[in-house]
Kinemage of the C-alpha trace (Angstrom):
@kinemage 1
@onewidth
@group {chain A} dominant
@subgroup {mainchain}
@vectorlist {calphas} color= white
{ca met a 1} P 0.000 0.000 0.000
{ca lys a 2} L 2.842 2.398 0.859
{ca arg a 3} L 4.558 1.617 -2.448
{ca leu a 4} L 1.337 2.269 -4.398
{ca phe a 5} L 0.907 5.578 -2.567
{ca ala a 6} L 4.524 6.549 -3.303
{ca val a 7} L 4.233 5.703 -7.011
{ca thr a 8} L 0.893 7.526 -7.276
{ca ala a 9} L 2.240 10.547 -5.394
{ca phe a 10} L 5.338 10.691 -7.622
{ca ala a 11} L 3.241 10.538 -10.803
{ca leu a 12} L 0.883 13.221 -9.506
{ca leu a 13} L 3.790 15.444 -8.424
{ca ala a 14} L 5.351 15.151 -11.885
{ca thr a 15} L 2.036 16.174 -13.428
{ca leu a 16} L 1.637 19.020 -10.940
{ca ala a 17} L 5.144 20.303 -11.647
{ca ala a 18} L 4.374 20.467 -15.359
{ca ser a 19} L 1.113 22.347 -14.803
{ca ala a 20} L 2.496 24.656 -12.092
{ca gln a 21} L 3.916 27.049 -14.654
{ca ser a 22} L 0.555 27.785 -16.274
{ca asn a 23} L -1.729 27.322 -13.245
{ca pro a 24} L 0.246 28.117 -10.106
{ca val a 25} L -2.764 28.768 -7.831
{ca val a 26} L -4.792 25.670 -8.679
{ca thr a 27} L -1.638 23.543 -8.787
{ca thr a 28} L -0.662 24.743 -5.315
{ca val a 29} L -4.129 23.952 -3.951
{ca arg a 30} L -3.994 20.458 -5.478
{ca his a 31} L -0.588 19.948 -3.893
{ca met a 32} L -1.897 21.106 -0.506
{ca leu a 33} L -4.891 18.785 -0.772
{ca met a 34} L -2.602 15.814 -1.423
{ca gly a 35} L -0.940 16.451 1.936
{ca asp a 36} L -4.304 17.028 3.611
{ca gln a 37} L -5.644 13.789 2.163
{ca his a 38} L -2.686 11.829 3.480
{ca asn a 39} L -2.902 13.389 6.943
{ca ile a 40} L -6.692 13.207 7.283
{ca val a 41} L -6.915 9.600 6.069
{ca ala a 42} L -4.024 8.627 8.355
{ca ser a 43} L -5.796 10.354 11.260
{ca ala a 44} L -8.990 8.467 10.484
{ca arg a 45} L -7.064 5.193 10.457
{ca tyr a 46} L -5.117 5.936 13.667
{ca met a 47} L -8.268 6.631 15.683
{ca pro a 48} L -9.738 3.347 16.963
{ca ala a 49} L -13.271 2.653 15.739
{ca ser a 50} L -14.436 2.590 19.361
{ca asp a 51} L -13.379 6.246 19.707
{ca tyr a 52} L -15.254 7.584 16.692
{ca ser a 53} L -17.998 8.663 19.116
{ca phe a 54} L -15.465 10.585 21.236
{ca lys a 55} L -16.189 14.290 21.777
{ca ala a 56} L -13.524 16.709 22.969
{ca ser a 57} L -15.968 18.282 25.416
{ca his a 58} L -19.569 18.107 26.518
{ca thr a 59} L -20.272 21.560 25.114
{ca arg a 60} L -23.579 21.656 23.291
{ca gly a 61} L -23.068 21.169 19.565
{ca gln a 62} L -19.613 19.569 19.949
{ca trp a 63} L -18.938 17.118 17.140
{ca ser a 64} L -17.627 13.629 17.667
{ca phe a 65} L -14.555 12.428 15.766
{ca gly a 66} L -16.880 10.341 13.561
{ca his a 67} L -18.977 13.422 12.812
{ca leu a 68} L -15.834 15.292 11.748
{ca met a 69} L -14.826 12.437 9.420
{ca trp a 70} L -18.347 12.310 7.935
{ca his a 71} L -18.309 16.095 7.476
{ca ile a 72} L -14.942 16.031 5.684
{ca gly a 73} L -16.164 13.569 3.053
{ca thr a 74} L -19.494 15.308 2.630
{ca ser a 75} L -18.037 18.815 2.469
{ca asn a 76} L -15.399 17.773 -0.081
{ca phe a 77} L -18.086 16.423 -2.398
{ca tyr a 78} L -20.201 19.552 -1.836
{ca met a 79} L -17.422 22.111 -2.352
{ca cys a 80} L -15.940 20.396 -5.394
{ca ser a 81} L -19.325 19.914 -7.056
{ca lys a 82} L -19.884 23.669 -6.635
{ca ile a 83} L -16.444 24.406 -8.116
{ca ala a 84} L -17.265 22.088 -11.044
{ca gly a 85} L -20.750 23.549 -11.512
{ca ala a 86} L -22.137 20.022 -11.257
{ca ala a 87} L -24.658 18.200 -9.110
{ca met a 88} L -23.239 16.743 -5.918
{ca pro a 89} L -22.366 13.054 -6.374
{ca his a 90} L -24.671 10.755 -4.415
{ca gln a 91} L -22.228 7.908 -3.965
{ca phe a 92} L -22.502 7.722 -0.180
{ca his a 93} L -25.489 7.800 2.130
{ca leu a 94} L -23.625 7.841 5.409
{ca thr a 95} L -24.219 9.477 8.765
{ca pro a 96} L -21.785 10.632 11.464
{ca his a 97} L -22.477 7.248 13.115
{ca ser a 98} L -21.546 5.124 10.088
{ca pro a 99} L -18.774 2.534 10.540
{ca lys a 100} L -15.162 3.725 10.467
{ca his a 101} L -14.262 1.876 7.246
{ca glu a 102} L -17.228 3.426 5.403
{ca leu a 103} L -16.330 6.939 6.567
{ca ile a 104} L -12.717 6.429 5.463
{ca ala a 105} L -13.880 5.168 2.059
{ca gln a 106} L -16.041 8.287 1.683
{ca ile a 107} L -13.122 10.574 2.573
{ca val a 108} L -10.783 8.868 0.093
{ca ala a 109} L -13.429 9.007 -2.664
{ca ser a 110} L -14.142 12.675 -1.932
{ca phe a 111} L -10.481 13.660 -2.253
{ca his a 112} L -10.257 11.663 -5.491
{ca tyr a 113} L -13.348 13.479 -6.797
{ca cys a 114} L -11.891 16.869 -5.822
{ca asp a 115} L -8.582 16.141 -7.505
{ca gly a 116} L -10.449 15.258 -10.714
{ca val a 117} L -12.442 18.487 -10.504
{ca leu a 118} L -9.395 20.652 -9.782
{ca ala a 119} L -7.418 18.989 -12.590
{ca lys a 120} L -9.881 20.633 -14.989
{ca val a 121} L -9.796 24.116 -13.399
{ca thr a 122} L -7.365 26.734 -14.665
{ca asp a 123} L -6.207 29.864 -12.901
{ca ala a 124} L -7.883 31.858 -15.682
{ca glu a 125} L -11.284 30.551 -14.454
{ca leu a 126} L -10.822 31.625 -10.831
{ca gly a 127} L -12.689 34.886 -11.399
{ca glu a 128} L -15.782 33.137 -12.782
{ca pro a 129} L -18.850 33.347 -10.538
{ca ile a 130} L -20.188 30.295 -8.713
{ca his a 131} L -22.915 29.751 -6.115
{ca leu a 132} L -21.048 28.308 -3.155
{ca phe a 133} L -23.410 28.943 -0.225
{ca gly a 134} L -26.814 30.466 -0.704
{ca pro a 135} L -27.979 32.609 -3.604
{ca his a 136} L -25.015 34.984 -3.736
{ca glu a 137} L -22.288 34.519 -6.323
{ca val a 138} L -18.629 34.394 -5.349
{ca pro a 139} L -15.541 33.959 -7.525
{ca lys a 140} L -14.537 30.355 -8.170
{ca ala a 141} L -11.321 31.259 -6.313
{ca ala a 142} L -13.360 31.433 -3.088
{ca gly a 143} L -14.317 27.793 -3.545
{ca val a 144} L -10.841 26.612 -4.536
{ca ile a 145} L -8.998 28.465 -1.772
{ca gly a 146} L -11.809 27.804 0.709
{ca leu a 147} L -11.449 24.076 0.058
{ca ala a 148} L -7.752 24.182 0.947
{ca thr a 149} L -8.237 26.198 4.127
{ca asp a 150} L -11.207 24.034 5.122
{ca met a 151} L -9.171 20.839 4.877
{ca ser a 152} L -6.274 22.346 6.840
{ca asn a 153} L -8.702 23.336 9.595
{ca his a 154} L -10.282 19.875 9.552
{ca tyr a 155} L -6.900 18.205 9.888
{ca ala a 156} L -6.065 20.462 12.841
{ca met a 157} L -9.322 19.356 14.485
{ca ala a 158} L -8.556 15.681 13.799
{ca ala a 159} L -5.041 16.098 15.231
{ca gly a 160} L -6.543 17.625 18.371
{ca phe a 161} L -8.898 14.668 18.793
{ca leu a 162} L -5.993 12.229 18.371
{ca arg a 163} L -3.848 14.038 20.937
{ca leu a 164} L -6.698 14.038 23.457
{ca lys a 165} L -6.822 10.251 23.082
{ca gly a 166} L -3.037 9.979 23.508
{ca ile a 167} L -2.382 9.249 19.821
{ca leu a 168} L 0.355 11.094 17.957
{ca pro a 169} L -1.081 12.746 14.800
{ca pro a 170} L 0.538 12.136 11.390
{ca thr a 171} L 2.403 15.445 11.148
{ca ala a 172} L 3.987 14.934 14.570
{ca arg a 173} L 5.437 11.542 13.705
{ca his a 174} L 9.104 11.456 12.758
{ca gly a 175} L 9.356 15.219 13.363
{ca met a 176} L 8.102 16.193 9.905
{ca met a 177} L 4.984 16.658 7.837
{ca met a 178} L 3.891 13.481 6.114
{ca gly a 179} L 2.581 13.104 2.609
{ca pro a 180} L 3.631 14.729 -0.663
{ca met a 181} L 4.448 18.088 0.951
{ca lys a 182} L 7.293 16.759 3.105
{ca met a 183} L 9.325 19.452 4.746
{ca his a 184} L 12.503 19.109 6.751
{ca his a 185} L 12.198 19.626 10.475
{ca pro a 186} L 13.721 23.064 11.179
{ca met a 187} L 15.788 21.766 14.120
{ca lys a 188} L 17.325 18.781 12.287
{ca his a 189} L 19.750 20.297 9.773
């Protein structure tokens, strides 16, 4: 599985490098999402299934870890369908209480869907209007950049859940960020 991921990541990085010159914004977002996908899926796998109902607090409205994982898959499909100007795919009919393996499958499929959508978007289109939330139009850039910031925030939430359960999150392992956007640890030069 690791070898398949490495080969796939290398092929995608080569493709991204070639398109970076003509579409630096969209290419950067795709690159960021590759790292987010790796870290979010790893987080979902690290958390035991029995802890998917775990909530960080008893504050009203607090999501469980399972709810966060369900939301990530659902919001990816939603945001990317809006960016594509297409109907939202109805591949999954899950709830925040669905089994761990089904939620992970939804997350993986949603990132795959988003990568396919973003592969067709050019920087020249980022000013085009889309309906992201409600009746008001926003530039397509709001959806593309919003997707990247949304996933970074979601990973931060997942990492917090893992730490509260005594589990080291993906980006804290081996002192570096994991996934295609590997960076050297600043203290290990």
